Each structure stands twice: as structure tokens, then as C-alpha cells.
C-alpha positions as CSV (number, residue, x, y, z in Angstrom):
1,M,67.6,11.3,77.4
2,A,70.0,13.5,79.1
3,V,71.1,17.1,78.7
4,N,74.7,17.0,77.6
5,I,76.1,19.6,80.1
6,A,79.7,19.4,78.6
7,A,78.5,20.2,75.1
8,I,76.1,22.8,76.1
9,F,78.5,24.5,78.6
10,L,81.3,24.5,76.1
11,L,79.1,26.1,73.4
12,F,77.9,28.5,76.1
13,F,81.5,29.8,76.5
14,V,82.4,29.9,72.8
15,L,79.5,32.2,72.0
16,L,81.2,35.1,73.7
17,F,84.0,34.8,71.2
18,A,81.8,34.4,68.1
19,Q,82.1,37.7,66.4
20,D,85.1,39.6,64.9
21,I,86.4,42.6,66.6
22,N,84.7,45.8,65.7
23,G,85.9,49.4,66.4
24,D,89.6,48.3,66.2
25,P,89.9,45.5,63.6
26,N,93.5,45.2,63.9
27,P,94.4,45.5,67.7
28,K,98.2,45.4,68.3
29,Y,99.2,42.9,71.0
30,R,102.1,40.8,72.2
31,I,102.1,37.2,73.4
32,E,104.1,36.7,76.6
33,Y,104.7,34.0,79.1
34,I,105.1,34.0,82.8
35,E,106.3,31.3,85.3
36,Q,103.7,30.3,87.7
37,D,103.5,27.8,90.6
38,V,101.7,24.7,89.8
39,D,100.4,24.8,93.4
40,H,99.9,28.3,95.0
41,F,98.7,27.0,98.1
42,S,101.2,24.6,99.6
43,W,104.9,24.2,99.7
44,S,104.9,20.4,99.0
45,N,105.0,20.9,95.3
46,E,107.5,23.3,93.8
47,D,106.8,22.5,90.1
48,I,106.5,25.6,87.9
49,F,104.9,26.1,84.4
50,K,104.7,28.7,81.8
51,M,101.3,30.5,81.6
52,R,100.6,32.4,78.3
53,Y,99.1,35.7,78.2
54,V,98.3,38.5,75.7
55,I,99.0,42.2,76.3
56,S,98.1,45.2,74.4
57,D,99.2,48.7,75.4
58,Q,98.3,50.3,72.0
59,H,95.8,52.7,73.8
60,W,97.1,52.7,77.3
61,D,97.9,55.9,79.0
62,S,101.1,55.1,80.8
63,V,101.5,58.6,82.1
64,G,98.1,59.1,83.6
65,G,97.7,55.6,85.1
66,G,95.2,54.3,82.6
67,P,93.3,51.2,83.6
68,I,94.1,47.6,82.9
69,F,91.2,45.7,81.3
70,F,91.9,42.1,82.3
71,Y,90.0,39.1,80.7
72,C,89.7,36.1,82.8
73,G,90.5,33.2,80.4
74,N,88.0,30.5,79.9
75,E,88.5,26.8,79.1
76,G,90.4,27.2,75.7
77,D,93.1,28.6,73.7
78,I,93.4,32.3,74.6
79,I,94.0,33.3,71.1
80,T,90.4,32.3,70.3
81,F,89.3,34.8,72.8
82,V,91.7,37.6,71.8
83,N,90.8,37.4,68.1
84,N,86.9,37.4,68.7
85,T,86.2,39.6,71.6
86,G,84.3,42.9,71.0
87,F,83.2,44.9,73.9
88,M,86.6,45.2,75.6
89,W,88.5,46.1,72.4
90,E,85.8,48.7,71.5
91,A,85.9,50.3,75.1
92,A,89.7,50.3,75.5
93,P,90.4,53.4,73.4
94,A,88.0,55.6,75.2
95,F,89.3,54.4,78.6
96,K,92.9,54.6,77.4
97,A,93.2,51.1,78.9
98,M,95.8,48.4,78.6
99,V,94.2,45.1,77.6
100,V,95.4,41.8,78.9
101,F,94.0,38.3,78.4
102,G,95.2,35.6,80.8
103,E,95.1,32.0,79.6
104,H,93.5,29.6,82.0
105,R,95.8,26.8,83.3
106,Y,95.4,23.5,81.6
107,Y,94.2,25.1,78.4
108,G,95.8,26.3,75.2
109,E,99.6,26.3,75.7
110,S,99.4,26.8,79.6
111,L,99.7,23.1,80.4
112,P,101.5,22.5,83.7
113,Y,102.7,19.1,82.8
114,G,102.7,19.2,78.9
115,K,101.3,16.1,77.3
116,D,101.0,14.5,80.7
117,S,98.7,17.2,82.2
118,F,95.7,14.9,82.1
119,K,97.5,11.7,82.9
120,D,96.1,11.2,86.4
121,P,94.8,13.1,89.4
122,A,98.3,13.7,90.5
123,H,98.8,15.8,87.4
124,Y,95.3,17.4,86.8
125,G,94.5,17.8,90.5
126,Y,95.7,21.4,90.1
127,L,92.9,22.3,87.7
128,T,90.7,24.3,89.8
129,A,89.2,27.9,89.7
130,E,91.1,28.8,92.8
131,Q,94.5,28.0,91.3
132,A,93.5,29.8,88.0
133,L,92.6,33.0,90.0
134,A,95.8,32.8,91.8
135,D,97.5,32.7,88.4
136,F,95.7,35.8,87.4
137,A,96.6,37.6,90.6
138,A,100.2,36.7,90.2
139,L,100.3,37.8,86.6
140,I,98.7,41.2,87.4
141,R,101.1,41.9,90.2
142,T,104.0,41.1,87.9
143,I,102.7,43.4,85.2
144,K,102.2,46.3,87.7
145,E,105.6,45.7,89.3
146,T,107.6,45.5,85.9
147,T,105.7,47.9,83.7
148,P,106.6,51.6,84.0
149,G,103.5,53.7,84.8
150,A,101.3,50.6,85.7
151,A,101.9,50.5,89.5
152,H,98.8,52.6,90.2
153,S,96.5,51.4,87.3
154,P,93.2,50.3,88.4
155,V,92.3,46.7,87.2
156,V,88.9,45.8,85.9
157,A,88.1,42.1,85.3
158,F,86.0,40.9,82.4
159,G,84.5,37.6,81.6
160,G,81.5,35.9,80.1
161,S,80.0,32.5,81.2
162,Y,82.7,30.6,83.2
163,G,85.0,33.6,82.5
164,G,82.2,35.7,84.1
165,M,82.1,33.5,87.1
166,L,85.9,33.9,87.4
167,A,85.7,37.7,87.0
168,A,83.1,37.9,89.9
169,W,85.1,35.5,92.1
170,F,88.3,37.4,91.3
171,R,86.8,40.6,92.6
172,I,85.5,38.7,95.7
173,K,88.8,36.8,96.5
174,Y,91.3,39.5,95.5
175,P,89.7,43.0,96.1
176,N,93.3,44.2,96.5
177,I,94.1,43.3,93.0
178,V,90.9,44.0,91.1
179,A,88.9,47.3,91.4
180,G,85.8,45.9,89.8
181,A,84.4,43.1,87.6
182,L,81.9,42.8,84.7
183,A,80.5,39.2,85.0
184,A,78.3,38.5,82.0
185,S,76.0,35.6,81.9
186,A,77.8,34.1,85.0
187,P,75.8,31.4,86.5
188,I,77.4,31.6,90.0
189,L,74.2,30.2,91.6
190,W,74.1,27.0,89.6
191,F,75.4,24.9,92.5
192,E,73.9,22.7,95.0
193,E,70.1,23.7,95.2
194,L,70.5,27.4,94.8
195,T,69.0,27.1,91.3
196,P,66.4,24.5,90.2
197,C,68.2,22.0,88.0
198,V,65.3,22.4,85.4
199,A,65.9,26.1,85.1
200,F,67.9,25.8,81.8
201,T,65.3,23.8,79.9
202,Q,62.5,25.9,81.3
203,I,64.0,29.0,79.7
204,V,64.7,27.2,76.5
205,T,61.1,26.3,76.3
206,K,60.0,29.8,77.1
207,D,62.0,31.0,74.2
208,F,60.4,28.4,71.8
209,T,57.0,29.3,73.2
210,K,57.7,33.0,72.5
211,A,58.4,32.2,68.9
212,N,55.3,30.0,68.5
213,P,53.3,28.3,71.3
214,V,52.7,25.3,69.0
215,C,56.5,24.8,68.6
216,P,57.2,23.2,72.2
217,Q,54.0,21.3,72.0
218,L,55.0,19.5,68.9
219,T,58.4,18.9,70.4
220,Q,56.9,17.2,73.4
221,K,54.8,15.1,71.1
222,S,57.9,14.0,69.1
223,W,59.6,12.1,72.0
224,P,57.1,9.3,72.3
225,T,56.8,9.2,68.4
226,M,60.6,8.6,68.3
227,N,60.4,6.0,71.2
228,N,57.7,4.0,69.4
229,M,59.5,4.0,66.1
230,A,62.7,2.9,67.7
231,K,61.4,-0.3,69.1
232,T,62.5,-2.4,66.1
233,E,65.6,-2.3,64.0
234,K,63.6,-1.2,61.0
235,G,62.3,1.8,63.0
236,L,65.9,2.7,63.9
237,K,66.7,2.6,60.3
238,Q,63.7,4.8,59.5
239,L,64.8,7.4,62.1
240,T,68.3,7.3,60.6
241,D,66.8,8.2,57.2
242,I,64.3,10.8,58.5
243,F,67.2,12.6,60.3
244,H,69.7,12.2,57.6
245,L,72.3,10.6,60.0
246,C,75.6,9.6,58.6
247,D,75.7,6.2,60.7
248,T,72.8,3.9,61.5
249,L,71.3,4.8,64.8
250,K,72.1,2.4,67.5
251,S,70.0,3.9,70.3
252,V,67.2,6.4,70.1
253,D,68.7,8.0,73.2
254,D,71.6,9.3,71.2
255,L,69.3,11.0,68.8
256,K,67.1,12.6,71.6
257,E,70.1,13.9,73.4
258,W,71.4,15.4,70.1
259,I,68.1,17.1,69.5
260,T,67.9,18.3,73.1
261,D,71.4,19.8,72.9
262,T,70.6,21.4,69.6
263,Y,67.6,23.2,71.0
264,G,69.5,24.4,74.1
265,N,72.4,25.7,71.9
266,M,69.9,27.4,69.6
267,A,68.4,29.2,72.5
268,M,71.9,30.5,73.6
269,V,72.7,31.7,70.0
270,N,69.2,33.3,69.4
271,Y,70.8,36.6,68.3
272,P,69.0,39.3,66.2
273,Y,71.4,39.2,63.3
274,P,72.9,36.3,61.3
275,T,76.1,34.7,62.5
276,S,78.6,32.4,60.9
277,F,81.0,31.4,63.7
278,L,79.9,27.8,64.4
279,A,78.0,27.4,61.3
280,P,75.9,30.0,59.2
281,L,72.8,30.8,61.1
282,P,69.9,33.2,60.4
283,A,68.9,36.0,62.6
284,W,66.6,34.8,65.4
285,P,67.2,31.1,64.6
286,I,64.5,29.9,67.0
287,N,61.8,31.8,65.0
288,V,63.0,30.1,61.9
289,A,63.1,26.7,63.4
290,C,59.6,27.1,64.7
291,T,58.2,27.8,61.3
292,Y,58.6,24.1,60.7
293,L,56.8,23.2,63.9
294,S,53.7,25.3,63.6
295,D,51.0,22.9,62.5
296,P,49.4,21.2,65.5
297,R,48.0,18.4,63.3
298,L,51.5,17.0,62.6
299,T,52.0,13.4,63.6
300,G,54.2,10.4,62.8
301,V,56.7,10.6,60.1
302,A,55.5,14.1,59.1
303,L,56.1,15.4,62.7
304,L,59.6,13.9,62.8
305,T,60.4,15.3,59.4
306,A,59.4,18.7,60.8
307,V,61.7,18.2,63.8
308,Y,64.6,17.2,61.5
309,K,64.0,20.5,59.5
310,S,63.9,22.6,62.7
311,V,67.3,21.2,64.0
312,S,68.7,21.6,60.5
313,V,68.4,25.4,61.0
314,F,71.3,25.1,63.4
315,H,73.3,22.3,61.8
316,N,72.7,22.9,58.1
317,Y,71.1,26.2,57.4
318,T,73.0,26.4,54.0
319,G,72.0,22.9,53.0
320,N,75.6,22.0,52.3
321,T,75.9,19.2,55.0
322,P,74.9,15.9,53.5
323,C,74.4,14.0,56.8
324,Y,74.6,14.3,60.6
325,H,76.6,12.8,63.3
326,V,74.7,12.7,66.5
327,D,77.9,12.7,68.6
328,D,79.0,15.9,67.1
329,S,77.9,18.4,69.8
330,L,81.4,18.9,71.0
331,A,82.8,19.3,67.5
332,L,81.1,22.7,67.3
333,T,83.3,24.1,70.0
334,A,86.6,24.8,68.0
335,G,89.3,26.3,70.1
336,L,87.8,24.9,73.4
337,D,88.8,21.9,75.4
338,D,86.0,19.6,76.5
339,N,88.6,17.2,78.1
340,G,89.7,20.0,80.6
341,W,86.2,21.2,81.3
342,E,84.8,17.7,82.0
343,C,87.7,17.3,84.4
344,Q,86.6,20.4,86.2
345,T,83.1,19.3,86.4
346,C,84.4,16.2,88.2
347,N,86.2,18.0,90.9
348,E,84.4,21.2,91.9
349,M,82.2,22.6,89.1
350,V,79.3,20.3,89.8
351,M,76.3,22.2,88.1
352,P,73.1,20.1,88.3
353,M,70.9,20.0,85.3
354,C,67.7,18.0,84.6
355,T,64.5,18.0,82.6
356,D,61.1,17.3,84.0
357,G,58.7,17.2,81.0
358,V,56.1,19.4,82.6
359,N,57.8,22.8,82.9
360,D,59.9,22.1,79.8
361,M,59.4,20.5,76.4
362,F,61.7,17.6,77.0
363,E,61.5,14.1,78.3
364,P,61.9,13.8,82.1
365,K,65.4,13.2,83.2
366,P,66.1,13.8,87.0
367,W,69.5,14.9,88.2
368,N,71.3,11.9,89.7
369,L,74.2,13.1,91.8
370,T,75.1,9.3,92.7
371,L,75.4,8.4,89.1
372,F,77.3,11.6,88.3
373,I,79.8,10.8,91.0
374,E,80.2,7.3,89.9
375,G,80.8,8.4,86.4
376,C,83.5,10.8,87.5
377,Q,85.2,8.2,89.7
378,T,85.3,5.8,86.8
379,K,86.7,8.1,84.2
380,W,88.7,10.6,86.1
381,K,89.3,8.8,89.4
382,T,88.1,11.8,91.3
383,T,85.1,12.3,93.6
384,P,83.3,15.6,93.0
385,R,82.8,18.0,95.8
386,P,79.3,19.6,95.0
387,A,79.4,22.0,98.0
388,W,82.9,23.3,97.5
389,I,82.2,26.2,95.1
390,T,79.6,27.7,97.4
391,T,81.9,27.2,100.4
392,Q,84.8,28.9,98.6
393,F,83.0,31.6,96.8
394,G,79.8,32.3,98.9
395,G,77.0,31.4,96.5
396,L,74.3,34.0,97.0
397,N,75.9,35.2,100.3
398,I,78.3,37.7,98.7
399,T,76.9,41.0,100.0
400,A,80.1,41.7,101.7
401,A,81.6,42.2,98.3
402,S,81.4,45.2,96.0
403,N,81.9,46.6,92.6
404,I,80.5,43.7,90.5
405,I,78.2,44.0,87.5
406,F,76.1,40.9,86.8
407,S,74.5,41.1,83.3
408,N,72.0,38.5,82.1
409,G,69.8,38.3,79.1
410,D,66.1,37.2,79.4
411,L,66.5,34.8,76.5
412,D,69.6,33.2,77.8
413,P,69.0,29.7,79.4
414,W,71.9,30.3,81.8
415,S,70.3,33.4,83.3
416,G,68.4,30.9,85.5
417,G,71.4,30.6,87.6
418,G,72.6,34.2,87.4
419,V,72.3,37.1,89.7
420,T,69.2,38.9,88.2
421,A,68.5,41.3,91.0
422,S,70.9,43.8,92.5
423,L,72.2,42.7,95.8
424,S,73.5,46.2,96.9
425,D,74.3,49.5,95.4
426,S,77.6,48.1,94.2
427,L,76.6,44.5,93.3
428,V,74.5,45.6,90.4
429,S,72.3,43.4,88.1
430,I,71.6,44.5,84.5
431,Y,68.8,42.4,83.2
432,I,68.7,42.7,79.4
433,E,65.3,42.2,77.5
434,N,65.6,40.4,74.0
435,S,69.1,39.4,74.8
436,A,70.6,35.8,74.5
437,H,73.9,34.5,75.9
438,H,76.0,37.6,77.0
439,L,75.1,39.6,73.9
440,D,76.4,42.7,75.7
441,L,80.0,41.3,75.5
442,R,79.9,40.7,71.9
443,S,80.9,43.5,69.4
444,S,78.3,46.1,68.7
445,N,76.1,45.5,65.7
446,P,73.4,47.7,63.9
447,A,70.8,45.0,64.7
448,D,71.4,45.0,68.4
449,P,68.2,45.7,70.4
450,V,68.1,49.1,72.1
451,S,68.2,47.2,75.5
452,V,71.6,45.8,74.7
453,T,73.0,49.1,73.6
454,N,71.7,50.7,76.8
455,A,73.2,47.9,78.9
456,R,76.7,48.4,77.4
457,N,76.3,52.2,78.1
458,M,75.4,51.4,81.7
459,E,78.4,49.1,82.0
460,K,80.8,51.7,80.7
461,N,79.4,54.3,83.0
462,I,79.8,52.1,86.1
463,I,83.4,51.0,85.1
464,S,84.2,54.7,84.6
465,K,83.1,55.4,88.2
466,W,85.2,52.5,89.4
467,V,88.3,53.9,87.6
468,S,87.6,57.3,88.8
469,D,87.2,56.3,92.4
470,Y,90.4,54.3,92.3
471,Q,92.4,57.1,90.8
472,H,91.1,59.7,93.2
């Protein structure tokens, strides 16, 4: 059984964009394009491509040098982010800010080589965080140089998940371009051995334990039950029936990986109010899922039936889905691109994940870098560079930087690789209780915990200081 990092990481990004804009339900914006160098760092490739971006000056103070709020695009179509972001849109009127969303190269319409962008390493070798940040820097310079009144506008970078990592790195690498950055749920420490590879599943288990201590105990007991049942074709057919699968199960490993991914996804989306972006979900879905795994006497078919009911909270809360496909984890991430992200994990975004069966509720599955590299070489013809991100961006050794907010929620499995303690007076950690994956960057909701509301207010106060310091 393996943790499907591609599926989990993609859902991890889509959660930020999972709620309609509040405060300004109909923001006015324009879609623009800018020519970018395919390779910003050499003169051997002079190819160019059109990068898409979205810009809104609806609330911008062009006379007083209002700030520019810049969203560092993630691995997906930029319109997905524009239509479903909350915090930036809500804050923009009060700050009299211009809002810009930059699309990440190799995603959405910003494909350097069109349909051939993922043809071979010669084409997709320019899909890196460094090249994307250079795109963002060039875009901001162009906006400031060509927009009357923008020349002296301070720029604040925003992002969640990978976008949050980019926002932090943007401030670190281009302090001349960016005055400050809000990096929400940004696991910049999930590289090499800075973070234990088991951290994600440990926090998932903690979340389930908080709902009901019996819940993770029964989950652990379910794995050998599945293994024993799967020893025969009749048993595989029985598992297919118990879990209402659309196709007859060929390997129990596929089922276990699907369940593992489901519980990880559920931990990230463990929000205090109902959501309906991926599928209809109740408030605090882990609490609901654990109501089915609360009887320690459960064994055999009864136990597996309870597991089926618990994962159905995520996959079929309305009861309208007749059967499940165990390979549908990536199908949840509409608007995102698993192809591009997998490519990135096979060059520089090597983020070790594992399970140990002791500190988490899953079967043991160690991280195997050798097998990971072999898989990348086979599929992508690239050899990952596990140490490059920390070499390029500093890992935890970033105290020479300034003006970055790192926000993390205690319920978020990715907080294990985040900066959860302030590194200096201007490298500020905001650790949010009762908060799942970058809840602070979502639109405000009456059910938000007070801790989340307080965190947003702190973030706005800090950003206000950055803007004021820049302008004066």
C-alpha cells in the first residue's frame, strides 16, 4: 500500500479554490497575455511563449500607489483560482489593491510548446519553480512599467500549498520585486530529511483520533482483514461487493491505496461547514466518518462494511453514486493537471512520504528513493534531484529573508512540513487551531472558528505594515 502523493498533493492545492468569492461576488477582471522567455537563465534557447494572467484594477488606487496583490499560480488553469479564491478578493477593497493572478507555466493556457509541451525532456525540462518565479517577476515588472500609477506600488505575494511555497520563495529570491508574502499551508520543509516522511499520515491519524480514538484502531485492524480476504479470487469479488466497486478488484493494494488517499483527503478538507466543491460533504467530515468506526467489537465483513461507510462520507455523502472506481483519486481535481505536477515531482519537487503502521493508522510503507528515481526515469526520462530545492531556496536556513507570513492549521496534514514557529520578527508563523488546509485563505464563513478569523486579521495587519513601510 502506498500513499498516492500525486493525488493527495493535487487535492491539497484544489482545496484553496473550493469556495465561491464572498465580499465581492462579481469582481471585474481582464484576461491578458505576456510573452515570456522559455528559458530565463541561458541564451542558448531563444524560444518564447504566451503566459496568461488575470488583472483587476476595480478597487485599485492608481493615484495613491495602491498595492498589487499577486497570486502565485499553482498547477492548474488560472481561471479556476480566480473564480474560487476568497481572502484576496475580500481584502482588496480595503487595501485599494490591484489584484493579479499569474498562471504557472505548463498549466492552463500557458504551454510553452503547445500540445508538444510534455513530449520529451527537451520540451518539459523548463517546468521548474525557478522558471515560474522568473515569469512572475517579469510579469510584475511589465505591469509596473506600463501601467500609469503602478511604478511605486508595493507588491504582496499570496499563495496556498505549492502556491504558498512559491510565494515564500518569490520573496526570498526577488525581494526587489515583492515587499512581502503570505505563504499559507506551504510545506517548504518537506524535502530531504527536514521533515519525517511519516509526518503527513501521523497528523491524519491525530485528526481521526481526535474525532474518536476507536476510529484509527479499527482502521488499523481493517488492513489485515482485507489482506486475508484478498488471498482468493472469491475474496477479491467479496471485497468488490463490500466496497461497491464498479470493476472487479484485481489487487487489494489498489483498494488500500484508494482508502488511504481518501482518509488523507478527508483530513485536508475537515472544515467546520458543509462544502460541495469536489462532492457534497458535511461539516467536520472526519467526525461523521468516525461514527461508523466507533464499535471496537467490529471484525470481518462488519468491519469492512463500516470502513466502506466511512469512505463513502467523502465519495458519496448524498448516496447518488452507484459504485466507485478505485483509480478515481485524480479525477477529483478538476481544473488541475496531474500530468504537469507528476513531471515536477520527477525533476526537483521530491517530497518524501511514507507510512509506518506505528505512529499512524496505515500499513507500513517506507520511502524508497531508489524506486522513486527508477519510476521517474522510466516514465519521464528524468533523474530527480532531491537536494536541489533546499540548495536553491534554503530549506530552513532562510533567516536572512524577511516579510513572510507562514500560516498553518493544526488539523492540516501538510503542516508537518510547514514553518510552525516564527524564525524572526519578520518571518512570522501563525499556527491556527481547529483549522484544516489553508482555511485562512478561503472566503470567510459564519462557521469559521474564532482562531481562523483572528488569523486573517493578523495577516491583514501585517500586510498593512508592509504596505505602509514600503510607501513611506
